[in-house]
C-alpha positions as CSV (number, residue, x, y, z in Angstrom):
1,X,0.0,0.0,0.0
2,X,1.4,3.4,-1.0
3,X,1.5,5.6,2.1
4,X,1.3,8.7,-0.1
5,X,-2.2,7.7,-1.3
6,X,-3.5,6.8,2.2
7,X,-2.9,10.1,3.9
8,X,-6.3,11.3,5.1
9,X,-8.4,11.8,8.2
10,X,-7.0,8.8,10.0
11,X,-3.5,10.2,9.6
12,X,-4.6,13.3,11.4
13,X,-6.5,11.6,14.2
14,X,-5.3,12.7,17.6
15,X,-5.9,11.5,21.1
16,X,-8.7,13.8,22.3
17,X,-7.4,16.6,24.6
18,X,-8.6,16.0,28.1
19,X,-7.0,19.0,29.8
20,X,-3.5,17.5,30.3
21,X,-0.3,17.8,28.2
22,X,-1.6,20.8,26.3
23,X,1.7,21.7,24.6
24,X,2.1,18.3,23.0
25,X,-1.5,18.2,21.9
26,X,-1.3,21.8,20.6
27,X,1.7,21.0,18.3
28,X,-0.1,18.0,16.8
29,X,-3.3,20.1,16.2
30,X,-1.3,22.8,14.6
31,X,0.3,20.3,12.3
32,X,-3.1,18.9,11.4
33,X,-4.5,22.3,10.7
34,X,-1.5,23.2,8.5
35,X,-1.9,19.9,6.6
36,X,-5.6,20.8,6.0
37,X,-4.7,24.4,5.1
38,X,-6.8,25.7,7.9
39,X,-4.2,27.1,10.3
40,X,-4.6,30.6,8.9
41,X,-8.1,30.7,10.4
42,X,-6.7,30.8,13.9
43,X,-3.3,32.3,13.3
44,X,-4.2,35.4,11.3
45,X,-6.7,38.3,11.8
46,X,-9.9,37.9,9.9
47,X,-9.8,40.2,6.9
48,X,-12.7,42.5,6.1
49,X,-14.4,40.9,3.1
50,X,-17.0,42.3,0.9
51,X,-20.3,40.8,2.1
52,X,-21.1,37.5,0.4
53,X,-17.9,37.6,-1.6
54,X,-16.3,34.3,-2.7
55,X,-13.4,35.0,-0.2
56,X,-15.8,35.6,2.7
57,X,-17.8,32.4,1.8
58,X,-14.6,30.4,1.5
59,X,-13.3,31.8,4.9
60,X,-16.6,31.0,6.6
61,X,-16.4,27.4,5.3
62,X,-12.8,27.0,6.5
63,X,-13.7,28.5,9.9
64,X,-16.6,26.0,10.2
65,X,-14.4,23.1,9.3
66,X,-11.6,24.3,11.6
67,X,-14.1,24.7,14.5
68,X,-15.4,21.2,13.8
69,X,-11.8,19.9,13.7
70,X,-10.9,21.5,17.0
71,X,-14.1,20.2,18.8
72,X,-13.4,16.7,17.4
73,X,-9.9,16.9,19.0
74,X,-11.4,17.4,22.4
75,X,-12.9,15.0,24.9
76,X,-16.7,15.1,24.9
77,X,-16.8,17.1,28.1
78,X,-14.4,19.8,26.8
79,X,-16.1,19.8,23.4
80,X,-19.4,20.6,25.2
81,X,-17.7,23.4,27.1
82,X,-16.2,25.1,24.0
83,X,-19.0,24.4,21.5
84,X,-20.7,27.6,22.4
85,X,-17.9,29.7,20.9
86,X,-18.9,31.1,17.5
87,X,-15.5,30.9,15.7
88,X,-12.6,28.5,15.6
89,X,-10.3,31.3,16.7
90,X,-12.4,31.9,19.8
91,X,-12.1,28.2,20.8
92,X,-8.3,28.2,20.2
93,X,-7.8,31.4,22.2
94,X,-9.9,30.1,25.1
95,X,-7.9,26.8,25.1
96,X,-4.6,28.7,25.2
97,X,-5.9,31.0,28.0
98,X,-6.6,28.0,30.2
């Protein structure tokens, strides 16, 4: 089996963060977001897009996917706590603040 053809979601599956060993978990999540080309959502300031522009729609889709990715990398309890945050960057900042 060609490993280059099997890279996918399973490759990026992490142990869910339970509140311990944040730094190691953080590095793995950043790698996953970079691989999925989503890291910019949490690392850069959101630009002011023209309303309903293709760029805004693309960003909103990436933000939704990034938020889902982050919540799926948390234990059920923590996902419940952070699921009320409207944007991926809000979740990320709240996790880093803890």
